[in-house]
C-alpha positions as CSV (number, residue, x, y, z in Angstrom):
1,M,-68.0,11.3,38.2
2,V,-70.0,14.2,36.7
3,D,-71.1,14.4,33.1
4,A,-72.0,17.6,31.2
5,V,-73.9,18.0,27.9
6,A,-73.0,20.9,25.6
7,G,-74.1,21.2,22.0
8,G,-75.4,17.7,22.0
9,T,-72.0,16.3,23.0
10,K,-71.5,14.5,26.3
11,H,-68.2,15.4,28.0
12,R,-66.7,13.4,30.8
13,R,-64.8,15.4,33.4
14,K,-61.4,14.1,34.6
15,P,-61.3,12.6,38.1
16,L,-60.0,15.1,40.7
17,L,-56.9,12.9,41.3
18,A,-56.0,13.0,37.6
19,V,-56.3,16.8,37.5
20,V,-54.1,17.2,40.6
21,A,-51.5,14.8,39.2
22,D,-51.5,16.5,35.8
23,R,-51.1,20.0,37.3
24,T,-48.4,18.8,39.7
25,W,-46.5,17.2,36.8
26,R,-46.7,20.4,34.8
27,F,-45.5,22.4,37.8
28,F,-42.4,20.3,38.0
29,C,-41.8,20.6,34.3
30,S,-42.3,24.4,34.4
31,V,-39.2,26.4,33.5
32,R,-40.5,29.4,35.4
33,A,-40.9,27.3,38.6
34,A,-37.4,25.9,38.2
35,L,-36.0,29.4,37.8
36,Y,-37.7,30.5,41.0
37,E,-36.4,27.5,42.8
38,I,-32.8,28.1,41.7
39,I,-33.1,31.8,42.7
40,F,-34.3,30.8,46.1
41,L,-31.5,28.3,46.5
42,A,-29.0,30.9,45.5
43,V,-30.4,33.3,48.2
44,L,-30.1,30.5,50.8
45,I,-26.5,29.8,49.8
46,L,-25.6,33.5,49.9
47,V,-27.2,33.8,53.4
48,G,-25.3,30.7,54.6
49,T,-22.0,31.9,53.2
50,L,-22.2,35.4,54.6
51,R,-23.1,33.9,58.0
52,G,-19.4,32.8,58.3
53,S,-18.2,36.3,57.6
54,V,-18.1,39.6,59.6
55,L,-20.4,41.4,57.2
56,P,-23.6,40.8,59.1
57,A,-22.0,42.1,62.3
58,Q,-21.3,45.4,60.6
59,M,-24.9,46.0,59.6
60,P,-26.2,47.1,63.1
61,R,-23.5,49.9,63.1
62,F,-25.5,51.6,60.3
63,V,-29.0,50.3,61.1
64,P,-29.3,49.5,64.9
65,A,-32.7,48.0,64.4
66,L,-31.2,45.2,62.5
67,E,-29.3,43.8,65.5
68,P,-32.0,41.2,66.5
69,L,-32.1,40.1,62.8
70,V,-28.3,39.7,62.7
71,A,-28.4,37.7,65.9
72,R,-30.9,35.3,64.4
73,W,-28.8,35.2,61.2
74,Y,-25.7,34.0,63.1
75,A,-27.8,31.4,64.9
76,F,-29.4,30.0,61.7
77,D,-27.3,27.2,60.3
78,V,-28.5,27.4,56.7
79,F,-26.7,24.4,55.3
80,H,-28.1,22.0,57.9
81,S,-31.6,23.5,58.0
82,L,-34.7,21.7,56.9
83,I,-35.6,24.5,54.4
84,F,-32.3,24.1,52.6
85,S,-32.8,20.3,52.3
86,M,-36.4,20.8,51.2
87,T,-35.3,23.2,48.4
88,L,-32.7,20.7,47.2
89,A,-35.4,18.0,47.3
90,L,-37.8,20.2,45.3
91,L,-35.1,20.7,42.6
92,T,-34.3,17.0,42.6
93,V,-37.9,16.1,41.9
94,A,-38.1,18.8,39.3
95,I,-35.1,17.6,37.4
96,T,-36.2,13.9,37.7
97,V,-39.7,14.8,36.3
98,C,-38.3,16.8,33.5
99,T,-35.9,14.1,32.6
100,I,-38.7,11.4,32.6
101,N,-40.8,13.8,30.5
102,R,-38.2,14.1,27.8
103,V,-37.5,10.3,27.5
104,P,-40.4,9.4,25.1
105,G,-39.6,12.3,22.7
106,I,-35.9,11.7,22.6
107,W,-36.4,7.9,22.2
108,Q,-38.9,8.6,19.3
109,A,-36.4,11.0,17.6
110,L,-33.6,8.4,17.8
111,V,-35.4,5.3,16.9
112,H,-38.3,6.5,14.7
113,P,-37.4,10.0,13.4
114,T,-39.7,11.9,11.1
115,V,-38.2,11.5,7.6
116,A,-40.5,13.7,5.5
117,T,-40.0,17.5,5.5
118,T,-41.3,20.5,3.7
119,R,-39.8,23.0,1.2
120,Q,-40.3,25.7,3.8
121,F,-37.7,24.0,6.0
122,F,-35.1,24.5,3.4
123,R,-36.0,28.1,2.9
124,S,-35.5,28.8,6.6
125,A,-32.5,26.5,7.1
126,E,-28.9,27.8,7.1
127,P,-27.1,26.8,5.0
128,A,-29.5,25.3,2.5
129,I,-27.9,23.9,-0.7
130,V,-29.3,23.0,-4.1
131,E,-27.8,20.4,-6.4
132,R,-29.0,19.5,-9.9
133,S,-28.5,16.3,-12.0
134,P,-29.8,15.1,-15.4
135,D,-30.4,11.6,-13.9
136,A,-33.7,10.3,-12.7
137,P,-34.7,11.1,-9.0
138,E,-34.5,7.4,-8.0
139,A,-30.9,7.2,-9.3
140,V,-29.9,10.5,-7.7
141,A,-31.4,9.4,-4.4
142,R,-29.5,6.1,-4.4
143,E,-26.2,7.9,-5.1
144,L,-26.9,10.5,-2.4
145,V,-27.7,7.7,0.2
146,A,-24.5,5.9,-0.7
147,I,-22.4,9.1,-0.2
148,L,-24.1,9.8,3.2
149,R,-23.5,6.3,4.3
150,S,-19.9,6.5,3.4
151,R,-19.7,9.4,5.7
152,R,-21.0,7.1,8.6
153,Y,-24.6,8.5,8.4
154,R,-27.6,6.3,9.1
155,V,-29.9,7.1,6.2
156,L,-33.7,6.8,6.0
157,T,-35.8,7.5,2.9
158,E,-39.5,8.0,2.3
159,Q,-41.2,8.7,-1.0
160,R,-44.3,10.9,-1.2
161,G,-45.7,11.5,-4.6
162,G,-42.9,12.3,-6.9
163,D,-40.6,13.5,-4.1
164,I,-38.0,11.4,-2.2
165,H,-37.4,12.6,1.4
166,V,-34.0,11.8,2.9
167,Y,-33.1,11.9,6.6
168,A,-29.5,11.2,7.6
169,D,-27.9,11.2,11.1
170,K,-24.9,9.9,13.0
171,N,-23.9,9.6,16.6
172,R,-27.6,9.4,17.4
173,W,-26.9,7.5,20.6
174,G,-24.8,10.4,21.8
175,K,-28.1,12.2,22.4
176,L,-28.5,9.9,25.4
177,G,-25.5,11.7,27.0
178,T,-28.1,14.1,28.4
179,F,-29.3,11.4,30.8
180,P,-26.0,10.8,32.7
181,F,-25.7,14.5,32.9
182,H,-29.2,14.9,34.4
183,L,-28.6,11.9,36.7
184,A,-25.4,13.7,37.9
185,L,-27.4,16.8,38.7
186,I,-29.9,14.7,40.7
187,L,-27.1,12.9,42.6
188,L,-25.4,16.3,43.3
189,L,-28.6,17.5,44.9
190,V,-29.2,14.2,46.8
191,G,-25.6,14.3,48.0
192,G,-26.2,17.8,49.3
193,I,-29.4,16.7,51.1
194,V,-27.6,13.7,52.7
195,G,-24.6,15.9,53.8
196,A,-26.9,18.6,55.2
197,Q,-29.1,16.2,57.2
198,F,-26.6,13.6,58.3
199,G,-23.2,15.3,58.2
200,F,-21.6,17.8,60.5
201,R,-18.6,20.1,60.6
202,E,-16.9,21.3,63.8
203,P,-14.6,24.2,62.8
204,V,-13.1,24.7,66.3
205,F,-12.1,21.4,67.9
206,T,-9.3,21.9,70.5
207,V,-7.4,19.2,72.3
208,A,-4.6,19.8,74.8
209,E,-1.5,17.7,75.0
210,G,-2.2,14.6,77.0
211,A,-6.0,15.2,76.9
212,T,-8.7,13.1,75.3
213,R,-11.9,14.7,73.8
214,D,-15.1,13.2,72.6
215,V,-16.0,13.9,69.0
216,G,-19.7,13.6,69.7
217,E,-22.4,13.7,67.0
218,G,-23.2,10.1,67.6
219,T,-19.8,8.9,66.3
220,H,-18.6,7.2,69.6
221,L,-15.1,8.5,68.7
222,R,-12.6,10.1,71.0
223,L,-9.3,11.8,70.1
224,K,-6.3,12.0,72.3
225,L,-3.4,14.4,71.6
226,E,-0.4,12.4,72.5
227,R,2.1,15.1,71.5
228,F,2.3,18.4,69.7
229,V,5.5,19.3,67.8
230,D,6.3,22.7,66.3
231,S,9.3,24.4,64.8
232,Y,10.1,28.1,64.0
233,N,12.4,30.1,61.8
234,Q,14.8,32.8,63.0
235,I,12.2,35.5,63.2
236,G,9.8,33.4,65.3
237,S,7.3,32.4,62.6
238,P,6.2,28.8,62.6
239,T,7.6,26.6,59.8
240,E,5.9,23.4,60.6
241,Y,3.6,21.9,63.3
242,R,2.3,18.4,63.8
243,S,-0.2,16.7,66.1
244,D,0.5,13.1,67.1
245,V,-2.9,11.7,67.9
246,I,-4.6,8.4,68.9
247,L,-8.2,7.8,67.8
248,Y,-10.5,5.6,69.9
249,E,-13.9,4.2,69.1
250,G,-15.4,3.7,72.5
251,D,-12.5,2.3,74.5
252,Q,-10.8,0.6,71.6
253,E,-7.9,2.3,69.8
254,V,-8.7,2.3,66.1
255,R,-6.2,4.7,64.5
256,R,-2.9,6.3,65.3
257,G,-1.2,8.9,63.2
258,S,0.3,12.4,62.7
259,L,-1.7,15.4,61.5
260,T,-0.2,18.2,59.5
261,V,-1.9,21.0,57.5
262,N,-1.8,18.9,54.3
263,N,-2.2,15.5,55.9
264,P,-5.6,14.9,57.5
265,L,-6.7,11.8,59.3
266,T,-9.9,10.0,58.2
267,Y,-11.8,7.1,59.9
268,K,-15.2,5.9,58.8
269,G,-15.9,9.1,56.9
270,V,-14.9,11.4,59.8
271,T,-11.9,13.6,58.9
272,F,-9.7,15.6,61.2
273,Y,-7.8,18.5,59.7
274,Q,-4.9,20.3,61.3
275,A,-5.9,24.0,61.5
276,S,-3.8,25.8,64.2
277,Y,-2.4,25.5,67.7
278,G,-1.9,27.4,70.9
279,Q,-0.8,27.3,74.5
280,A,-2.2,25.0,77.2
281,A,-1.5,24.3,80.8
282,Q,-1.7,21.1,82.9
283,I,-3.8,22.1,85.9
284,E,-4.7,20.2,89.1
285,V,-7.4,21.6,91.4
286,Q,-8.1,20.3,95.0
287,D,-11.0,21.3,97.2
288,A,-10.7,22.2,100.9
289,A,-10.8,18.5,101.9
290,G,-7.9,17.6,99.6
291,N,-10.1,15.8,97.0
292,V,-9.0,16.3,93.4
293,A,-11.8,18.2,91.7
294,F,-10.0,18.6,88.3
295,A,-6.8,17.3,86.7
296,A,-6.3,17.8,83.0
297,A,-4.6,19.9,80.4
298,V,-6.6,23.0,79.6
299,P,-6.4,24.7,76.2
300,F,-6.1,28.5,76.3
301,E,-8.4,29.1,73.4
302,Y,-9.8,32.5,74.5
303,V,-8.2,35.9,75.0
304,S,-8.2,38.4,77.9
305,R,-10.6,41.3,77.9
306,S,-7.9,43.7,79.1
307,N,-5.2,42.3,76.8
308,G,-6.4,41.0,73.5
309,D,-3.1,39.2,72.8
310,A,-3.0,37.3,76.1
311,P,-4.3,33.7,75.9
312,A,-7.0,32.7,78.3
313,A,-8.9,29.6,79.4
314,I,-12.0,28.7,81.5
315,V,-12.3,25.8,83.9
316,D,-15.8,25.1,85.1
317,L,-16.1,23.2,88.4
318,P,-19.9,22.7,88.8
319,A,-19.6,20.5,92.0
320,Q,-17.8,23.4,93.7
321,G,-19.9,26.1,92.1
322,V,-16.8,27.8,90.9
323,R,-15.5,29.0,87.5
324,L,-11.7,29.5,87.1
325,E,-10.4,32.1,84.6
326,L,-6.8,31.5,83.7
327,F,-4.5,33.8,81.7
328,F,-1.0,33.5,80.1
329,P,1.2,36.5,79.3
330,N,1.3,37.9,75.8
331,L,3.6,35.8,73.6
332,K,4.2,38.4,70.9
333,L,7.6,40.0,70.3
334,D,6.3,43.3,71.6
335,A,4.7,41.5,74.5
336,K,2.7,43.6,77.0
337,P,2.2,41.1,79.8
338,E,-0.2,43.1,81.8
339,I,-3.5,41.5,82.8
340,G,-5.3,44.4,84.4
341,T,-2.8,45.6,87.0
342,I,-0.9,42.3,87.1
343,K,2.3,41.9,85.1
344,L,3.1,38.3,84.2
345,Q,6.5,36.7,83.4
346,S,7.2,33.8,81.1
347,G,6.3,30.6,82.9
348,E,3.5,32.1,85.0
349,L,-0.2,32.2,84.8
350,Y,-2.9,34.3,86.5
351,A,-5.9,32.6,88.1
352,Q,-9.2,34.3,89.1
353,A,-12.1,32.4,90.7
354,R,-15.7,33.5,90.1
355,E,-19.0,32.2,91.4
356,A,-20.5,30.0,88.7
357,G,-24.0,31.4,88.8
358,T,-23.5,35.1,89.3
359,N,-19.9,35.5,87.8
360,T,-19.0,37.3,91.0
361,K,-15.3,37.4,92.0
362,L,-14.3,35.1,94.8
363,G,-11.4,37.0,96.3
364,E,-8.4,38.4,94.4
365,G,-6.6,36.8,91.5
366,V,-3.3,35.0,92.0
367,V,-0.2,34.7,90.0
368,I,1.0,31.0,89.9
369,A,4.5,30.0,88.7
370,Q,5.0,26.7,86.9
371,G,5.1,23.9,89.5
372,D,3.6,26.0,92.3
373,V,0.3,25.7,94.1
374,A,-1.9,28.7,95.2
375,R,-5.2,29.2,97.0
376,V,-7.8,30.6,94.6
377,G,-11.4,31.0,95.7
378,G,-11.0,28.5,98.5
379,L,-9.4,25.9,96.1
380,D,-5.8,24.8,95.8
381,V,-4.8,25.3,92.2
382,Q,-1.5,23.8,90.9
383,F,0.1,24.9,87.7
384,V,1.8,21.6,86.9
385,R,3.4,22.5,83.6
386,E,3.0,24.3,80.3
387,R,1.7,22.4,77.3
388,R,0.3,23.0,73.8
389,F,-3.1,22.4,72.4
390,T,-4.0,21.6,68.8
391,L,-6.8,23.3,66.9
392,L,-8.5,20.9,64.5
393,Q,-11.5,20.9,62.2
394,V,-13.7,17.8,62.2
395,A,-16.0,17.0,59.3
396,Y,-18.2,14.2,58.4
397,N,-20.2,14.1,55.1
398,P,-21.8,10.9,54.2
399,G,-22.9,12.4,50.9
400,I,-19.3,12.4,49.5
401,P,-19.6,9.0,47.8
402,I,-22.8,10.2,46.1
403,L,-21.1,13.5,45.1
404,F,-18.1,11.5,43.7
405,S,-20.5,9.3,41.7
406,A,-22.2,12.5,40.4
407,A,-18.8,13.9,39.3
408,I,-18.0,10.8,37.3
409,L,-21.5,10.8,35.6
410,L,-21.1,14.5,34.9
411,V,-17.8,13.9,33.1
412,I,-19.3,10.9,31.2
413,G,-22.4,12.9,30.2
414,L,-20.4,15.9,29.0
415,A,-17.8,13.7,27.2
416,I,-20.6,11.9,25.3
417,T,-22.4,15.1,24.4
418,F,-19.3,17.0,23.2
419,Y,-17.3,14.2,21.6
420,F,-20.2,12.3,20.0
421,P,-22.7,15.1,19.0
422,H,-25.8,14.1,17.1
423,R,-25.4,15.3,13.5
424,R,-28.5,15.4,11.2
425,I,-29.0,16.3,7.5
426,R,-32.3,16.5,5.6
427,A,-32.6,16.3,1.8
428,L,-35.4,16.5,-0.7
429,V,-35.0,14.9,-4.1
430,S,-37.6,16.0,-6.7
431,A,-38.0,16.2,-10.5
432,G,-38.8,19.4,-12.4
433,G,-37.9,21.1,-15.6
434,G,-36.3,18.0,-17.1
435,E,-33.7,17.6,-14.4
436,T,-33.6,16.4,-10.8
437,E,-33.2,18.9,-8.0
438,V,-31.7,18.0,-4.6
439,M,-32.1,20.4,-1.7
440,L,-30.0,19.7,1.4
441,A,-29.6,21.4,4.8
442,P,-28.3,20.4,8.2
443,L,-30.4,20.6,11.4
444,A,-27.7,22.7,13.1
445,K,-29.1,26.0,14.4
446,R,-26.3,27.6,16.6
447,D,-24.2,24.4,16.1
448,W,-21.1,25.4,14.2
449,G,-19.6,21.9,14.5
450,A,-22.6,20.4,12.7
451,K,-22.3,23.1,10.0
452,R,-18.6,22.3,9.5
453,D,-19.5,18.6,9.2
454,F,-22.2,19.4,6.6
455,V,-19.7,21.4,4.6
456,R,-17.3,18.4,4.5
457,T,-20.1,16.1,3.5
458,L,-21.1,18.6,0.8
459,S,-17.6,18.4,-0.7
460,A,-18.2,14.6,-1.3
461,I,-21.6,15.4,-2.8
462,E,-20.2,18.1,-5.1
463,A,-17.5,15.6,-6.3
464,R,-20.4,13.6,-7.8
465,F,-23.0,16.1,-8.8
466,G,-20.9,19.2,-9.4
467,P,-20.9,22.6,-7.7
468,A,-23.8,23.4,-5.5
469,T,-25.6,26.7,-5.1
470,L,-27.1,28.3,-2.1
471,L,-30.9,28.2,-1.9
472,G,-32.3,31.5,-3.2
473,R,-29.4,32.3,-5.5
474,S,-30.3,29.8,-8.2
475,S,-32.7,30.4,-11.0
476,H,-34.6,27.3,-10.0
477,A,-34.5,27.8,-6.2
478,G,-37.9,28.0,-4.6
479,D,-39.9,26.4,-7.5
């Protein structure tokens, strides 16, 4: 602790910890800091949103030097990044600190409001009204209090000298509606942090008929596509498609159901959405010794380089050091079935083997009809039968219950604020010139509802004291 003497007065410096705490508190209460935080968060959201579009990919066409930046842009998962969560956390702390900082002032204004006011307040208030009565100030004040209370106002009075100050308000507890609203904002940000750090979203989750695929992400869930059903209209457009699935947790079946576009499947917060579908093929591959190296349904989720409308699939066989590329013919009405120089017919697929490490072709590609076996790259490949695959989206967001709670609190806070607004009126009762003068005005800047309520209250006051005049238009106003 260091003391300093200046002008004969001994000043004690604040401890360093107290200074740091005070400046930190003021930083979180700063409107300017909050504005910068919100702007930075908006930039992050914009970057994350555009990442899912084709806009970044167009930028190198005009500025080639931006290509490395665009590649990093696509690789940067903004909404699951640490910087995004930290920004949300910073805003959460800022809102919490600001809310706590406002509590004493709001509580003081509700429980122990300042009753006394000045004449200057009435000169600047809008509207400010003047009433006059031949009765004594005490009697006028009593009648004014009775009128205000009949209008459901809480009324407090304070006498200073010869003046009687009147403070009236109603719906004062409605002022507390700001706290559920602020808590809702905090929960929205907390829900965003929880979802960003502990949730996931898989936009392309393909499963072929008869196949089972792990969901991953530590869920221990596996999804099996038991059957895919689709129907078409007369021009070949799909009218409905459905995935009949079985969900396993480990080896135990936990859910069975049908997925359609508007009918997702949810288990323990993990939701499966039907998105699309495509062709698949049941493939069996045997090595030269007759051992089965692969036997499963393969989704054709890619397209051919030489024919962008031809479905394609990849089967990796690491034990054999081989990658199989499989192609189906184009399914469009104006089908062009060519895959390079090969023309495919319905019910056929084209198989090409490549060396896994170098991507070098292993012999020529082969056309395989459904049910047939062909030698491809030293392996026996059987096209067992055509199937379908389903394309799902898988999402898990543990922050949803928090966001749901936030939504409820947001509605409650807004309902309290708008349906039970805090209405306040000030009055000053004083004697002068052989009569009693009453000046009244609402605390209602930019609050038209409060001004309307004041006008209705004034009607009851005028019924007792007679017509009122606007302050500044009366011969006695401003005395």
